[in-house]
PQR file with spaces between the fields and no chain letter, atoms N, CA, C, O and H, PARSE charges and radii, in Angstrom:
ATOM       1  N    MET     1      40.605   72.462 -233.447 -0.4000 1.5000
ATOM       2  CA   MET     1      39.853   73.501 -232.530 -0.0000 2.0000
ATOM       3  C    MET     1      38.372   73.205 -232.399  0.5500 1.7000
ATOM       4  O    MET     1      37.991   72.373 -233.222 -0.5500 1.4000
ATOM       5  N    GLN     2      37.333   73.717 -231.491 -0.4000 1.5000
ATOM       6  CA   GLN     2      36.065   73.720 -231.321 -0.0000 2.0000
ATOM       7  C    GLN     2      36.245   75.314 -231.481  0.5500 1.7000
ATOM       8  O    GLN     2      37.097   76.124 -231.116 -0.5500 1.4000
ATOM       9  H    GLN     2      37.642   74.393 -230.822  0.4000 1.0000
ATOM      10  N    CYS     3      35.001   75.381 -232.221 -0.4000 1.5000
ATOM      11  CA   CYS     3      34.522   76.574 -232.932 -0.0000 2.0000
ATOM      12  C    CYS     3      33.843   77.291 -231.557  0.5500 1.7000
ATOM      13  O    CYS     3      32.788   77.372 -232.186 -0.5500 1.4000
ATOM      14  H    CYS     3      34.309   74.724 -232.517  0.4000 1.0000
ATOM      15  N    THR     4      33.572   77.756 -230.530 -0.4000 1.5000
ATOM      16  CA   THR     4      32.137   77.970 -229.657 -0.0000 2.0000
ATOM      17  C    THR     4      33.061   78.924 -228.600  0.5500 1.7000
ATOM      18  O    THR     4      32.725   78.937 -227.415 -0.5500 1.4000
ATOM      19  H    THR     4      34.429   77.690 -230.019  0.4000 1.0000
ATOM      20  N    ASP     5      34.239   79.728 -229.048 -0.4000 1.5000
ATOM      21  CA   ASP     5      34.573   81.174 -227.861 -0.0000 2.0000
ATOM      22  C    ASP     5      34.417   82.285 -228.788  0.5500 1.7000
ATOM      23  O    ASP     5      34.494   82.308 -230.017 -0.5500 1.4000
ATOM      24  H    ASP     5      34.512   79.718 -230.010  0.4000 1.0000
ATOM      25  N    THR     6      34.113   83.462 -227.696 -0.4000 1.5000
ATOM      26  CA   THR     6      33.202   84.005 -228.606 -0.0000 2.0000
ATOM      27  C    THR     6      34.288   85.189 -228.261  0.5500 1.7000
ATOM      28  O    THR     6      33.915   86.289 -228.669 -0.5500 1.4000
ATOM      29  H    THR     6      34.050   83.444 -226.699  0.4000 1.0000
ATOM      30  N    ARG     7      35.543   85.182 -227.599 -0.4000 1.5000
ATOM      31  CA   ARG     7      36.912   86.439 -227.758 -0.0000 2.0000
ATOM      32  C    ARG     7      37.138   87.202 -229.077  0.5500 1.7000
ATOM      33  O    ARG     7      36.642   86.916 -230.167 -0.5500 1.4000
ATOM      34  H    ARG     7      35.846   84.288 -227.267  0.4000 1.0000
ATOM      35  N    PRO     8      37.865   88.092 -228.829 -0.5600 1.5000
ATOM      36  CA   PRO     8      38.336   88.283 -230.071  0.2800 2.0000
ATOM      37  C    PRO     8      39.288   87.409 -230.533  0.5500 1.7000
ATOM      38  O    PRO     8      39.597   86.529 -229.731 -0.5500 1.4000
ATOM      39  N    THR     9      39.802   87.402 -231.523 -0.4000 1.5000
ATOM      40  CA   THR     9      40.695   86.581 -232.146 -0.0000 2.0000
ATOM      41  C    THR     9      41.861   87.498 -233.182  0.5500 1.7000
ATOM      42  O    THR     9      41.860   88.593 -233.746 -0.5500 1.4000
ATOM      43  H    THR     9      39.551   88.117 -232.175  0.4000 1.0000
ATOM      44  N    GLN    10      42.890   86.237 -233.029 -0.4000 1.5000
ATOM      45  CA   GLN    10      44.053   87.051 -234.249 -0.0000 2.0000
ATOM      46  C    GLN    10      43.809   85.958 -235.468  0.5500 1.7000
ATOM      47  O    GLN    10      43.062   84.981 -235.512 -0.5500 1.4000
ATOM      48  H    GLN    10      42.891   85.348 -232.571  0.4000 1.0000
ATOM      49  N    ALA    11      44.988   86.656 -236.711 -0.4000 1.5000
ATOM      50  CA   ALA    11      44.076   85.135 -237.969 -0.0000 2.0000
ATOM      51  C    ALA    11      45.464   85.392 -238.231  0.5500 1.7000
ATOM      52  O    ALA    11      45.783   86.509 -237.825 -0.5500 1.4000
ATOM      53  H    ALA    11      45.596   87.450 -236.675  0.4000 1.0000
ATOM      54  N    ARG    12      46.361   84.781 -238.744 -0.4000 1.5000
ATOM      55  CA   ARG    12      47.599   85.037 -239.860 -0.0000 2.0000
ATOM      56  C    ARG    12      47.214   84.649 -241.199  0.5500 1.7000
ATOM      57  O    ARG    12      46.378   83.789 -240.923 -0.5500 1.4000
ATOM      58  H    ARG    12      46.101   83.873 -239.074  0.4000 1.0000
ATOM      59  N    ALA    13      47.239   84.680 -242.010 -0.4000 1.5000
ATOM      60  CA   ALA    13      47.059   84.135 -243.331 -0.0000 2.0000
ATOM      61  C    ALA    13      47.824   84.528 -243.912  0.5500 1.7000
ATOM      62  O    ALA    13      47.510   85.559 -244.506 -0.5500 1.4000
ATOM      63  H    ALA    13      47.918   85.380 -242.234  0.4000 1.0000
ATOM      64  N    ILE    14      49.531   83.917 -244.171 -0.4000 1.5000
ATOM      65  CA   ILE    14      50.720   84.399 -244.856 -0.0000 2.0000
ATOM      66  C    ILE    14      51.096   85.792 -244.997  0.5500 1.7000
ATOM      67  O    ILE    14      51.604   86.288 -246.002 -0.5500 1.4000
ATOM      68  H    ILE    14      49.786   83.079 -243.689  0.4000 1.0000
ATOM      69  N    ARG    15      50.694   86.616 -243.494 -0.4000 1.5000
ATOM      70  CA   ARG    15      51.151   87.509 -243.554 -0.0000 2.0000
ATOM      71  C    ARG    15      51.380   87.671 -242.111  0.5500 1.7000
ATOM      72  O    ARG    15      51.008   86.651 -241.530 -0.5500 1.4000
ATOM      73  H    ARG    15      50.281   86.212 -242.678  0.4000 1.0000
ATOM      74  N    PRO    16      51.810   88.484 -241.374 -0.5600 1.5000
ATOM      75  CA   PRO    16      51.882   89.085 -239.828  0.2800 2.0000
ATOM      76  C    PRO    16      50.240   88.518 -239.336  0.5500 1.7000
ATOM      77  O    PRO    16      49.377   88.147 -240.132 -0.5500 1.4000
ATOM      78  N    THR    17      50.058   88.583 -237.452 -0.4000 1.5000
ATOM      79  CA   THR    17      49.425   87.901 -237.332 -0.0000 2.0000
ATOM      80  C    THR    17      48.169   89.639 -237.369  0.5500 1.7000
ATOM      81  O    THR    17      48.532   90.715 -236.895 -0.5500 1.4000
ATOM      82  H    THR    17      50.759   88.884 -236.805  0.4000 1.0000
ATOM      83  N    VAL    18      47.347   89.499 -237.769 -0.4000 1.5000
ATOM      84  CA   VAL    18      46.170   90.596 -237.264 -0.0000 2.0000
ATOM      85  C    VAL    18      45.627   89.712 -236.195  0.5500 1.7000
ATOM      86  O    VAL    18      45.590   88.486 -236.086 -0.5500 1.4000
ATOM      87  H    VAL    18      47.052   88.624 -238.154  0.4000 1.0000
ATOM      88  N    VAL    19      45.065   91.047 -235.160 -0.4000 1.5000
ATOM      89  CA   VAL    19      44.353   91.283 -233.946 -0.0000 2.0000
ATOM      90  C    VAL    19      42.635   91.579 -234.910  0.5500 1.7000
ATOM      91  O    VAL    19      42.336   92.320 -235.847 -0.5500 1.4000
ATOM      92  H    VAL    19      45.094   92.043 -235.248  0.4000 1.0000
ATOM      93  N    LEU    20      42.015   90.785 -234.253 -0.4000 1.5000
ATOM      94  CA   LEU    20      40.522   90.979 -234.713 -0.0000 2.0000
ATOM      95  C    LEU    20      39.310   91.261 -233.299  0.5500 1.7000
ATOM      96  O    LEU    20      38.859   90.371 -232.578 -0.5500 1.4000
ATOM      97  H    LEU    20      42.258   90.183 -233.492  0.4000 1.0000
ATOM      98  N    ASN    21      39.027   92.594 -233.220 -0.4000 1.5000
ATOM      99  CA   ASN    21      38.914   93.086 -231.521 -0.0000 2.0000
ATOM     100  C    ASN    21      37.497   93.356 -232.087  0.5500 1.7000
ATOM     101  O    ASN    21      36.676   93.429 -231.173 -0.5500 1.4000
ATOM     102  H    ASN    21      39.393   93.317 -233.806  0.4000 1.0000
ATOM     103  N    SER    22      36.834   93.567 -233.624 -0.4000 1.5000
ATOM     104  CA   SER    22      35.588   93.129 -233.253 -0.0000 2.0000
ATOM     105  C    SER    22      34.519   92.266 -234.739  0.5500 1.7000
ATOM     106  O    SER    22      35.118   91.490 -235.482 -0.5500 1.4000
ATOM     107  H    SER    22      37.501   93.508 -234.367  0.4000 1.0000
ATOM     108  N    ILE    23      33.381   92.474 -234.912 -0.4000 1.5000
ATOM     109  CA   ILE    23      33.156   92.402 -236.014 -0.0000 2.0000
ATOM     110  C    ILE    23      33.792   92.839 -237.530  0.5500 1.7000
ATOM     111  O    ILE    23      34.535   92.274 -238.333 -0.5500 1.4000
ATOM     112  H    ILE    23      32.894   93.105 -234.308  0.4000 1.0000
ATOM     113  N    ASP    24      33.015   94.305 -237.477 -0.4000 1.5000
ATOM     114  CA   ASP    24      33.878   94.732 -238.689 -0.0000 2.0000
ATOM     115  C    ASP    24      34.859   94.837 -239.251  0.5500 1.7000
ATOM     116  O    ASP    24      34.929   95.013 -240.468 -0.5500 1.4000
ATOM     117  H    ASP    24      32.412   94.763 -236.824  0.4000 1.0000
ATOM     118  N    GLU    25      36.303   94.709 -238.095 -0.4000 1.5000
ATOM     119  CA   GLU    25      37.438   94.126 -238.277 -0.0000 2.0000
ATOM     120  C    GLU    25      37.629   92.540 -239.473  0.5500 1.7000
ATOM     121  O    GLU    25      38.284   92.557 -240.516 -0.5500 1.4000
ATOM     122  H    GLU    25      36.246   94.566 -237.107  0.4000 1.0000
ATOM     123  N    ALA    26      36.964   91.485 -238.997 -0.4000 1.5000
ATOM     124  CA   ALA    26      37.438   90.379 -238.902 -0.0000 2.0000
ATOM     125  C    ALA    26      36.186   90.635 -240.016  0.5500 1.7000
ATOM     126  O    ALA    26      35.895   89.450 -240.182 -0.5500 1.4000
ATOM     127  H    ALA    26      36.432   91.471 -238.150  0.4000 1.0000
ATOM     128  N    VAL    27      35.130   91.464 -241.001 -0.4000 1.5000
ATOM     129  CA   VAL    27      34.493   91.199 -241.690 -0.0000 2.0000
ATOM     130  C    VAL    27      36.316   91.543 -243.117  0.5500 1.7000
ATOM     131  O    VAL    27      36.891   90.932 -244.018 -0.5500 1.4000
ATOM     132  H    VAL    27      35.366   92.426 -240.867  0.4000 1.0000
ATOM     133  N    GLY    28      36.397   92.525 -242.576 -0.4000 1.5000
ATOM     134  CA   GLY    28      38.010   93.880 -243.377 -0.0000 2.0000
ATOM     135  C    GLY    28      38.659   92.832 -243.367  0.5500 1.7000
ATOM     136  O    GLY    28      38.956   92.382 -244.474 -0.5500 1.4000
ATOM     137  H    GLY    28      35.930   93.021 -241.844  0.4000 1.0000
ATOM     138  N    PHE    29      39.074   92.132 -242.234 -0.4000 1.5000
ATOM     139  CA   PHE    29      40.125   91.147 -242.903 -0.0000 2.0000
ATOM     140  C    PHE    29      39.597   89.941 -243.944  0.5500 1.7000
ATOM     141  O    PHE    29      40.286   89.574 -244.896 -0.5500 1.4000
ATOM     142  H    PHE    29      38.833   92.497 -241.335  0.4000 1.0000
ATOM     143  N    LEU    30      38.617   89.521 -243.712 -0.4000 1.5000
ATOM     144  CA   LEU    30      38.195   88.001 -244.703 -0.0000 2.0000
ATOM     145  C    LEU    30      38.239   88.582 -246.746  0.5500 1.7000
ATOM     146  O    LEU    30      38.557   87.988 -247.776 -0.5500 1.4000
ATOM     147  H    LEU    30      38.057   89.819 -242.939  0.4000 1.0000
ATOM     148  N    ARG    31      37.596   90.379 -246.355 -0.4000 1.5000
ATOM     149  CA   ARG    31      37.770   90.674 -247.740 -0.0000 2.0000
ATOM     150  C    ARG    31      39.571   91.123 -247.792  0.5500 1.7000
ATOM     151  O    ARG    31      40.120   91.204 -248.891 -0.5500 1.4000
ATOM     152  H    ARG    31      37.339   90.861 -245.518  0.4000 1.0000
ATOM     153  N    THR    32      40.117   91.306 -246.891 -0.4000 1.5000
ATOM     154  CA   THR    32      41.838   91.339 -247.873 -0.0000 2.0000
ATOM     155  C    THR    32      42.469   89.568 -248.196  0.5500 1.7000
ATOM     156  O    THR    32      43.678   89.502 -248.415 -0.5500 1.4000
ATOM     157  H    THR    32      39.671   91.240 -245.999  0.4000 1.0000
ATOM     158  N    LEU    33      41.741   88.344 -248.215 -0.4000 1.5000
ATOM     159  CA   LEU    33      42.416   87.414 -248.040 -0.0000 2.0000
ATOM     160  C    LEU    33      42.263   86.562 -250.009  0.5500 1.7000
ATOM     161  O    LEU    33      41.083   86.253 -250.174 -0.5500 1.4000
ATOM     162  H    LEU    33      40.759   88.398 -248.037  0.4000 1.0000
ATOM     163  N    SER    34      42.871   86.312 -250.906 -0.4000 1.5000
ATOM     164  CA   SER    34      42.945   85.698 -252.190 -0.0000 2.0000
ATOM     165  C    SER    34      41.743   85.261 -252.663  0.5500 1.7000
ATOM     166  O    SER    34      41.400   85.116 -253.836 -0.5500 1.4000
ATOM     167  H    SER    34      43.830   86.563 -250.772  0.4000 1.0000
ATOM     168  N    ILE    35      40.897   84.985 -251.281 -0.4000 1.5000
ATOM     169  CA   ILE    35      39.639   83.665 -251.455 -0.0000 2.0000
ATOM     170  C    ILE    35      38.055   84.769 -251.369  0.5500 1.7000
ATOM     171  O    ILE    35      36.935   84.378 -251.699 -0.5500 1.4000
ATOM     172  H    ILE    35      41.176   85.102 -250.327  0.4000 1.0000
ATOM     173  N    ALA    36      38.431   86.331 -250.780 -0.4000 1.5000
ATOM     174  CA   ALA    36      37.761   86.908 -250.503 -0.0000 2.0000
ATOM     175  C    ALA    36      36.504   86.321 -251.797  0.5500 1.7000
ATOM     176  O    ALA    36      36.390   85.178 -251.353 -0.5500 1.4000
ATOM     177  H    ALA    36      39.340   86.649 -250.512  0.4000 1.0000
ATOM     178  N    GLU    37      35.800   86.340 -252.702 -0.4000 1.5000
ATOM     179  CA   GLU    37      35.253   86.140 -253.212 -0.0000 2.0000
ATOM     180  C    GLU    37      34.032   85.211 -252.536  0.5500 1.7000
ATOM     181  O    GLU    37      32.846   85.428 -252.285 -0.5500 1.4000
ATOM     182  H    GLU    37      35.893   87.268 -253.063  0.4000 1.0000
ATOM     183  N    HIS    38      34.677   84.386 -252.416 -0.4000 1.5000
ATOM     184  CA   HIS    38      33.732   82.865 -251.784 -0.0000 2.0000
ATOM     185  C    HIS    38      33.589   83.541 -250.120  0.5500 1.7000
ATOM     186  O    HIS    38      32.938   82.812 -249.373 -0.5500 1.4000
ATOM     187  H    HIS    38      35.640   84.210 -252.620  0.4000 1.0000
ATOM     188  N    THR    39      33.909   84.315 -249.740 -0.4000 1.5000
ATOM     189  CA   THR    39      33.580   84.780 -247.977 -0.0000 2.0000
ATOM     190  C    THR    39      32.670   85.764 -248.266  0.5500 1.7000
ATOM     191  O    THR    39      32.741   86.586 -247.353 -0.5500 1.4000
ATOM     192  H    THR    39      34.438   84.908 -250.347  0.4000 1.0000
ATOM     193  N    GLU    40      31.639   86.181 -249.283 -0.4000 1.5000
ATOM     194  CA   GLU    40      30.614   86.793 -249.368 -0.0000 2.0000
ATOM     195  C    GLU    40      29.536   86.616 -248.648  0.5500 1.7000
ATOM     196  O    GLU    40      29.055   87.505 -247.947 -0.5500 1.4000
ATOM     197  H    GLU    40      31.581   85.513 -250.025  0.4000 1.0000
ATOM     198  N    PRO    41      29.011   85.324 -248.770 -0.5600 1.5000
ATOM     199  CA   PRO    41      28.063   84.297 -247.979  0.2800 2.0000
ATOM     200  C    PRO    41      28.338   85.122 -246.086  0.5500 1.7000
ATOM     201  O    PRO    41      27.750   86.042 -245.517 -0.5500 1.4000
ATOM     202  N    LEU    42      29.205   84.442 -245.763 -0.4000 1.5000
ATOM     203  CA   LEU    42      30.158   84.622 -244.645 -0.0000 2.0000
ATOM     204  C    LEU    42      29.586   86.442 -243.817  0.5500 1.7000
ATOM     205  O    LEU    42      28.821   86.698 -242.887 -0.5500 1.4000
ATOM     206  H    LEU    42      29.683   83.695 -246.225  0.4000 1.0000
ATOM     207  N    ILE    43      30.383   87.285 -244.693 -0.4000 1.5000
ATOM     208  CA   ILE    43      30.514   88.454 -244.954 -0.0000 2.0000
ATOM     209  C    ILE    43      29.416   88.754 -244.445  0.5500 1.7000
ATOM     210  O    ILE    43      29.382   89.041 -243.248 -0.5500 1.4000
ATOM     211  H    ILE    43      31.005   87.077 -245.448  0.4000 1.0000
ATOM     212  N    ASP    44      28.051   88.762 -245.359 -0.4000 1.5000
ATOM     213  CA   ASP    44      26.690   89.232 -245.037 -0.0000 2.0000
ATOM     214  C    ASP    44      26.107   88.545 -243.470  0.5500 1.7000
ATOM     215  O    ASP    44      25.585   89.341 -242.691 -0.5500 1.4000
ATOM     216  H    ASP    44      28.079   88.528 -246.331  0.4000 1.0000
ATOM     217  N    VAL    45      26.201   87.300 -243.124 -0.4000 1.5000
ATOM     218  CA   VAL    45      26.241   86.749 -241.603 -0.0000 2.0000
ATOM     219  C    VAL    45      26.489   87.567 -240.918  0.5500 1.7000
ATOM     220  O    VAL    45      25.709   87.996 -240.068 -0.5500 1.4000
ATOM     221  H    VAL    45      26.625   86.653 -243.757  0.4000 1.0000
ATOM     222  N    MET    46      27.516   87.944 -241.096 -0.4000 1.5000
ATOM     223  CA   MET    46      28.534   88.886 -239.767 -0.0000 2.0000
ATOM     224  C    MET    46      28.106   90.137 -239.842  0.5500 1.7000
ATOM     225  O    MET    46      28.314   90.886 -238.888 -0.5500 1.4000
ATOM     226  H    MET    46      28.149   87.595 -241.787  0.4000 1.0000
ATOM     227  N    GLU    47      27.417   90.603 -241.007 -0.4000 1.5000
ATOM     228  CA   GLU    47      27.349   92.250 -241.163 -0.0000 2.0000
ATOM     229  C    GLU    47      26.206   92.641 -240.806  0.5500 1.7000
ATOM     230  O    GLU    47      25.910   93.793 -240.486 -0.5500 1.4000
ATOM     231  H    GLU    47      27.247   89.995 -241.783  0.4000 1.0000
ATOM     232  N    ALA    48      25.146   91.233 -240.857 -0.4000 1.5000
ATOM     233  CA   ALA    48      23.539   91.548 -240.145 -0.0000 2.0000
ATOM     234  C    ALA    48      24.006   91.334 -238.667  0.5500 1.7000
ATOM     235  O    ALA    48      23.197   92.057 -238.087 -0.5500 1.4000
ATOM     236  H    ALA    48      25.387   90.298 -241.117  0.4000 1.0000
ATOM     237  N    ALA    49      24.651   90.899 -237.877 -0.4000 1.5000
ATOM     238  CA   ALA    49      25.071   90.416 -236.682 -0.0000 2.0000
ATOM     239  C    ALA    49      24.466   91.309 -235.604  0.5500 1.7000
ATOM     240  O    ALA    49      25.131   91.767 -234.674 -0.5500 1.4000
ATOM     241  H    ALA    49      25.308   90.311 -238.349  0.4000 1.0000
ATOM     242  N    ASP    50      23.032   91.551 -235.804 -0.4000 1.5000
ATOM     243  CA   ASP    50      22.791   93.041 -234.500 -0.0000 2.0000
ATOM     244  C    ASP    50      22.684   93.375 -233.268  0.5500 1.7000
ATOM     245  O    ASP    50      22.508   94.437 -232.671 -0.5500 1.4000
ATOM     246  H    ASP    50      22.492   91.179 -236.559  0.4000 1.0000
ATOM     247  N    GLU    51      22.915   91.526 -232.777 -0.4000 1.5000
ATOM     248  CA   GLU    51      21.958   91.296 -230.793 -0.0000 2.0000
ATOM     249  C    GLU    51      23.261   90.703 -230.862  0.5500 1.7000
ATOM     250  O    GLU    51      24.079   90.939 -231.750 -0.5500 1.4000
ATOM     251  H    GLU    51      23.058   90.664 -233.262  0.4000 1.0000
ATOM     252  N    PRO    52      23.411   89.990 -229.975 -0.5600 1.5000
ATOM     253  CA   PRO    52      24.927   89.893 -228.935  0.2800 2.0000
ATOM     254  C    PRO    52      24.516   87.953 -229.386  0.5500 1.7000
ATOM     255  O    PRO    52      25.400   87.229 -229.841 -0.5500 1.4000
ATOM     256  N    GLU    53      23.563   87.616 -229.221 -0.4000 1.5000
ATOM     257  CA   GLU    53      23.811   85.896 -230.114 -0.0000 2.0000
ATOM     258  C    GLU    53      24.349   86.073 -231.337  0.5500 1.7000
ATOM     259  O    GLU    53      25.216   85.344 -231.817 -0.5500 1.4000
ATOM     260  H    GLU    53      22.844   88.205 -228.851  0.4000 1.0000
ATOM     261  N    MET    54      23.765   87.217 -231.971 -0.4000 1.5000
ATOM     262  CA   MET    54      23.718   86.782 -233.634 -0.0000 2.0000
ATOM     263  C    MET    54      25.466   87.019 -233.496  0.5500 1.7000
ATOM     264  O    MET    54      26.227   86.173 -233.965 -0.5500 1.4000
ATOM     265  H    MET    54      23.061   87.809 -231.580  0.4000 1.0000
ATOM     266  N    GLU    55      26.049   88.405 -232.722 -0.4000 1.5000
ATOM     267  CA   GLU    55      27.161   88.358 -232.689 -0.0000 2.0000
ATOM     268  C    GLU    55      27.767   87.143 -232.146  0.5500 1.7000
ATOM     269  O    GLU    55      28.586   86.637 -232.913 -0.5500 1.4000
ATOM     270  H    GLU    55      25.432   89.093 -232.340  0.4000 1.0000
ATOM     271  N    ARG    56      27.654   86.750 -231.428 -0.4000 1.5000
ATOM     272  CA   ARG    56      27.939   85.693 -230.901 -0.0000 2.0000
ATOM     273  C    ARG    56      28.120   84.524 -232.471  0.5500 1.7000
ATOM     274  O    ARG    56      29.168   84.367 -233.097 -0.5500 1.4000
ATOM     275  H    ARG    56      26.988   87.161 -230.805  0.4000 1.0000
ATOM     276  N    ARG    57      27.271   84.102 -232.665 -0.4000 1.5000
ATOM     277  CA   ARG    57      26.991   83.119 -234.042 -0.0000 2.0000
ATOM     278  C    ARG    57      27.846   83.220 -234.846  0.5500 1.7000
ATOM     279  O    ARG    57      28.613   82.310 -235.158 -0.5500 1.4000
ATOM     280  H    ARG    57      26.419   84.229 -232.156  0.4000 1.0000
ATOM     281  N    ALA    58      27.842   84.677 -235.437 -0.4000 1.5000
ATOM     282  CA   ALA    58      29.072   85.252 -236.323 -0.0000 2.0000
ATOM     283  C    ALA    58      30.052   85.304 -235.837  0.5500 1.7000
ATOM     284  O    ALA    58      31.062   85.477 -236.519 -0.5500 1.4000
ATOM     285  H    ALA    58      27.218   85.417 -235.183  0.4000 1.0000
ATOM     286  N    TRP    59      30.101   85.185 -234.619 -0.4000 1.5000
ATOM     287  CA   TRP    59      32.473   85.165 -234.538 -0.0000 2.0000
ATOM     288  C    TRP    59      32.168   83.337 -234.573  0.5500 1.7000
ATOM     289  O    TRP    59      33.123   82.925 -235.233 -0.5500 1.4000
ATOM     290  H    TRP    59      29.281   85.044 -234.065  0.4000 1.0000
ATOM     291  N    GLN    60      31.340   82.162 -234.193 -0.4000 1.5000
ATOM     292  CA   GLN    60      31.760   81.105 -234.615 -0.0000 2.0000
ATOM     293  C    GLN    60      31.334   81.105 -235.890  0.5500 1.7000
ATOM     294  O    GLN    60      32.359   80.671 -236.417 -0.5500 1.4000
ATOM     295  H    GLN    60      30.565   82.497 -233.657  0.4000 1.0000
ATOM     296  N    ALA    61      30.880   81.204 -236.423 -0.4000 1.5000
ATOM     297  CA   ALA    61      30.396   80.907 -238.151 -0.0000 2.0000
ATOM     298  C    ALA    61      32.265   81.554 -238.920  0.5500 1.7000
ATOM     299  O    ALA    61      32.889   80.951 -239.793 -0.5500 1.4000
ATOM     300  H    ALA    61      30.047   81.556 -235.995  0.4000 1.0000
ATOM     301  N    PHE    62      32.779   83.061 -238.133 -0.4000 1.5000
ATOM     302  CA   PHE    62      34.115   82.980 -238.714 -0.0000 2.0000
ATOM     303  C    PHE    62      35.356   81.959 -238.182  0.5500 1.7000
ATOM     304  O    PHE    62      36.426   81.674 -238.721 -0.5500 1.4000
ATOM     305  H    PHE    62      32.273   83.552 -237.424  0.4000 1.0000
ATOM     306  N    GLU    63      34.722   81.500 -236.805 -0.4000 1.5000
ATOM     307  CA   GLU    63      36.379   80.617 -236.616 -0.0000 2.0000
ATOM     308  C    GLU    63      35.695   78.700 -237.563  0.5500 1.7000
ATOM     309  O    GLU    63      36.385   77.752 -237.938 -0.5500 1.4000
ATOM     310  H    GLU    63      33.853   81.731 -236.368  0.4000 1.0000
ATOM     311  N    THR    64      34.888   78.799 -237.591 -0.4000 1.5000
ATOM     312  CA   THR    64      34.636   77.557 -238.149 -0.0000 2.0000
ATOM     313  C    THR    64      35.367   77.852 -239.884  0.5500 1.7000
ATOM     314  O    THR    64      36.259   77.191 -240.415 -0.5500 1.4000
ATOM     315  H    THR    64      34.327   79.570 -237.286  0.4000 1.0000
ATOM     316  N    PHE    65      34.668   78.987 -240.423 -0.4000 1.5000
ATOM     317  CA   PHE    65      35.190   79.325 -241.232 -0.0000 2.0000
ATOM     318  C    PHE    65      36.968   79.180 -241.642  0.5500 1.7000
ATOM     319  O    PHE    65      37.415   78.642 -242.655 -0.5500 1.4000
ATOM     320  H    PHE    65      33.944   79.524 -239.991  0.4000 1.0000
ATOM     321  N    ALA    66      37.467   79.586 -240.946 -0.4000 1.5000
ATOM     322  CA   ALA    66      39.207   79.887 -240.474 -0.0000 2.0000
ATOM     323  C    ALA    66      39.768   78.746 -240.706  0.5500 1.7000
ATOM     324  O    ALA    66      40.532   78.363 -241.592 -0.5500 1.4000
ATOM     325  H    ALA    66      37.104   80.023 -240.123  0.4000 1.0000
ATOM     326  N    CYS    67      38.948   77.871 -239.126 -0.4000 1.5000
ATOM     327  CA   CYS    67      39.165   76.189 -239.548 -0.0000 2.0000
ATOM     328  C    CYS    67      38.884   75.533 -240.934  0.5500 1.7000
ATOM     329  O    CYS    67      39.977   75.121 -241.322 -0.5500 1.4000
ATOM     330  H    CYS    67      38.327   78.182 -238.406  0.4000 1.0000
ATOM     331  N    ALA    68      38.178   75.321 -241.618 -0.4000 1.5000
ATOM     332  CA   ALA    68      37.841   74.798 -242.490 -0.0000 2.0000
ATOM     333  C    ALA    68      39.061   75.569 -243.429  0.5500 1.7000
ATOM     334  O    ALA    68      39.706   74.908 -244.243 -0.5500 1.4000
ATOM     335  H    ALA    68      37.290   75.657 -241.302  0.4000 1.0000
ATOM     336  N    MET    69      39.267   76.797 -243.261 -0.4000 1.5000
ATOM     337  CA   MET    69      39.713   76.857 -245.036 -0.0000 2.0000
ATOM     338  C    MET    69      41.650   77.043 -244.511  0.5500 1.7000
ATOM     339  O    MET    69      42.492   77.769 -245.041 -0.5500 1.4000
ATOM     340  H    MET    69      38.743   77.335 -242.600  0.4000 1.0000
ATOM     341  N    ARG    70      41.842   75.961 -243.163 -0.4000 1.5000
ATOM     342  CA   ARG    70      43.518   76.028 -242.302 -0.0000 2.0000
ATOM     343  C    ARG    70      44.205   77.348 -242.062  0.5500 1.7000
ATOM     344  O    ARG    70      45.426   77.451 -241.946 -0.5500 1.4000
ATOM     345  H    ARG    70      41.159   75.372 -242.732  0.4000 1.0000
ATOM     346  N    LEU    71      42.980   78.793 -241.964 -0.4000 1.5000
ATOM     347  CA   LEU    71      44.149   79.701 -242.314 -0.0000 2.0000
ATOM     348  C    LEU    71      43.973   79.741 -240.181  0.5500 1.7000
ATOM     349  O    LEU    71      42.977   79.757 -239.458 -0.5500 1.4000
ATOM     350  H    LEU    71      41.988   78.709 -242.058  0.4000 1.0000
ATOM     351  N    PRO    72      45.490   79.742 -239.866 -0.5600 1.5000
ATOM     352  CA   PRO    72      46.126   79.737 -239.041  0.2800 2.0000
ATOM     353  C    PRO    72      45.313   80.981 -237.460  0.5500 1.7000
ATOM     354  O    PRO    72      45.996   81.903 -237.014 -0.5500 1.4000
ATOM     355  N    VAL    73      44.422   80.798 -237.120 -0.4000 1.5000
ATOM     356  CA   VAL    73      43.392   81.322 -236.052 -0.0000 2.0000
ATOM     357  C    VAL    73      43.912   80.567 -234.427  0.5500 1.7000
ATOM     358  O    VAL    73      43.998   79.445 -233.928 -0.5500 1.4000
ATOM     359  H    VAL    73      43.867   80.049 -237.482  0.4000 1.0000
ATOM     360  N    ARG    74      44.133   81.823 -234.100 -0.4000 1.5000
ATOM     361  CA   ARG    74      44.419   81.968 -232.544 -0.0000 2.0000
ATOM     362  C    ARG    74      43.505   82.953 -231.149  0.5500 1.7000
ATOM     363  O    ARG    74      43.509   84.183 -231.099 -0.5500 1.4000
ATOM     364  H    ARG    74      44.062   82.734 -234.506  0.4000 1.0000
ATOM     365  N    LEU    75      43.071   82.397 -230.533 -0.4000 1.5000
ATOM     366  CA   LEU    75      41.786   82.970 -229.767 -0.0000 2.0000
ATOM     367  C    LEU    75      43.135   84.371 -229.300  0.5500 1.7000
ATOM     368  O    LEU    75      44.356   84.347 -229.140 -0.5500 1.4000
ATOM     369  H    LEU    75      43.068   81.398 -230.574  0.4000 1.0000
ATOM     370  N    GLY    76      42.361   85.151 -229.247 -0.4000 1.5000
ATOM     371  CA   GLY    76      43.019   86.526 -228.412 -0.0000 2.0000
ATOM     372  C    GLY    76      43.082   86.494 -227.091  0.5500 1.7000
ATOM     373  O    GLY    76      42.506   85.504 -226.639 -0.5500 1.4000
ATOM     374  H    GLY    76      41.370   85.170 -229.378  0.4000 1.0000
ATOM     375  N    ALA    77      43.560   87.196 -226.284 -0.4000 1.5000
ATOM     376  CA   ALA    77      44.040   87.107 -224.892 -0.0000 2.0000
ATOM     377  C    ALA    77      42.963   87.971 -223.809  0.5500 1.7000
ATOM     378  O    ALA    77      43.201   88.009 -222.602 -0.5500 1.4000
ATOM     379  H    ALA    77      44.027   88.000 -226.651  0.4000 1.0000
């Protein structure tokens, strides 16, 4: 998966699919993972996204992390 889309995503990590519609929801999702301690640098970047380009890049970073960690991620509708 190429991680360039900025639409809200759906992620499933050994549980039902979770629809992520905002950066805050994605941060909350990351904090629920068993590997949460390793996501803090990513969370910091996502929480600092305060303009559209930074938000786009934060979503891209989230998708890249999800791909790298083999979290099942699908783009939302």
